[in-house]
C-alpha positions in Angstrom: 9.4 21.2 16.6 9.7 22.4 13.2 8.9 26.0 14.0 11.5 25.9 16.9 14.1 24.3 14.3 13.4 27.5 12.0 14.0 29.8 14.8 17.2 28.2 15.7 18.4 28.2 12.1 17.8 31.9 11.8 20.0 32.7 14.8 22.6 30.7 13.1 22.5 32.8 10.3 22.9 36.0 12.5 25.6 34.8 14.6 28.2 32.7 13.0 30.0 32.2 16.5 26.9 30.4 17.7 26.8 27.7 14.8 28.3 24.9 17.2 26.2 25.8 20.3 22.9 25.7 17.9 23.8 22.4 16.5 24.4 21.1 20.0 20.7 22.3 20.9 19.3 21.0 17.7 21.0 17.6 18.4 19.6 17.9 21.9 16.0 18.6 20.5 16.1 15.8 18.1 17.3 13.3 20.7 14.2 14.4 23.0 11.8 13.7 19.9 13.5 10.8 18.3 11.2 8.3 20.2 8.2 10.2 19.4 8.8 10.2 15.9 10.0 6.5 15.6 6.8 5.5 17.7 4.6 7.6 15.2 6.5 5.9 12.2 6.0 2.4 13.5 2.2 3.1 14.4 1.7 4.3 10.7 2.8 0.9 9.6 1.4 -1.3 12.3 -2.1 -2.8 11.9 -3.8 -1.7 15.2 -7.2 -2.8 14.1 -8.7 -6.4 14.4 -12.1 -5.8 12.5 -12.6 -6.0 8.8 -13.5 -2.6 7.4 -15.7 -4.1 5.0 -17.7 -7.2 6.8 -17.4 -5.4 10.3 -16.1 -9.0 11.7 -13.3 -9.9 13.5 -10.2 -11.5 12.4 -6.9 -12.8 13.2 -5.1 -11.9 9.9 -5.9 -8.7 8.3 -4.8 -7.0 5.2 -3.8 -3.5 5.1 -4.2 -1.7 1.7 -2.7 1.9 1.8 -4.3 2.7 -1.6 -7.7 2.2 -0.3 -7.0 3.1 3.2 -8.8 0.1 4.6 -8.2 -2.9 6.9 -9.6 -5.9 5.0 -10.0 -9.8 5.9 -8.6 -12.1 3.4 -12.2 -12.8 2.1 -13.0 -9.1 1.6 -9.5 -8.2 0.1 -9.9 -10.7 -2.8 -12.7 -8.9 -4.8 -11.3 -5.5 -4.9 -8.0 -6.2 -5.2 -7.9 -8.8 -7.8 -8.9 -5.8 -10.4 -6.5 -3.5 -8.8 -2.9 -4.9 -9.2 -1.2 -1.7 -8.3 -2.4 -1.2 -4.8 0.0 -1.8 -2.1 -1.1 -4.4 0.6 0.4 -5.7 3.7 -1.0 -8.7 5.5 -0.5 -8.8 9.3 -0.5 -12.3 11.1 -1.4 -13.2 14.4 2.3 -13.5 15.6 2.9 -9.9 14.8 4.5 -10.3 11.5 3.9 -9.0 8.3 4.8 -9.3 4.6 4.0 -6.9 1.8 1.8 -8.5 -1.0 2.7 -8.7 -4.5 -0.1 -7.9 -7.0 -1.0 -11.4 -7.6 -0.6 -12.7 -3.9 -3.6 -13.1 -1.7 -4.5 -14.9 1.5 -6.6 -18.0 2.1 -9.3 -17.0 4.3 -9.6 -20.7 6.2 -5.5 -21.6 6.2 -4.0 -18.1 6.0 -1.5 -19.4 3.5 -0.7 -16.8 1.0 -1.3 -18.2 -2.4 -1.0 -16.8 -6.2 -3.9 -15.9 -8.4 -3.7 -14.9 -11.8 -5.1 -11.2 -12.1 -6.0 -9.1 -15.0 -3.4 -6.0 -15.7 -5.0 -2.8 -17.0 -4.7 -3.1 -20.7 -6.9 -1.1 -23.3 -8.5 -3.0 -25.7 -10.4 -1.1 -28.8 -14.0 -0.4 -28.4 -14.7 -1.8 -31.9 -12.8 -3.7 -34.8 -10.5 -1.7 -37.0 -11.6 -3.4 -40.2 -15.3 -3.9 -39.9 -16.1 -1.4 -37.2 -18.3 -3.9 -35.2 -18.4 -3.1 -31.5 -18.5 -5.5 -28.4 -16.0 -7.8 -30.7 -12.9 -7.4 -28.3 -12.3 -8.7 -24.9 -9.8 -9.4 -22.3 -9.3 -12.3 -19.9 -6.5 -12.9 -17.3 -4.2 -15.7 -17.7 -0.4 -16.3 -17.6 0.0 -17.4 -21.3 -0.2 -15.0 -24.4 -3.0 -15.7 -26.4 -4.4 -13.8 -29.3 -7.5 -14.9 -30.9 -8.4 -13.4 -34.5 -11.8 -14.2 -36.4 -13.0 -13.0 -39.6 -16.7 -12.9 -41.0 
């Protein structure tokens, strides 16, 4: 279809009187392909699978991760995505509805209810203390409240 459009655009440049006629041809070509393009778009956003890519079991509710390019059940989605807060995920329910999940939202495997869980956002911590140069003294833990603990020897 793109090649046909380029050919038609080249003709339009050569013959300005044919511009209106070529535009009508392009409009007709679009109308012929509009449903195909729309169907392809819907299929790319839909969840056509019922089997988890990780555990290979069939599930009624699946989560599609656009970053991992996988369909995961609620149980298999939790482990990789608790540490990957920037992945775009959508949950697909049995009633053909879907919802984009925020980075801290997960689906309960038993009830199918969306719940919130604290996640660790990637932050760089120093490898060693800048004062004493001791390694392994800095660590990060996920939480909703800011907390800094400083100890001295």
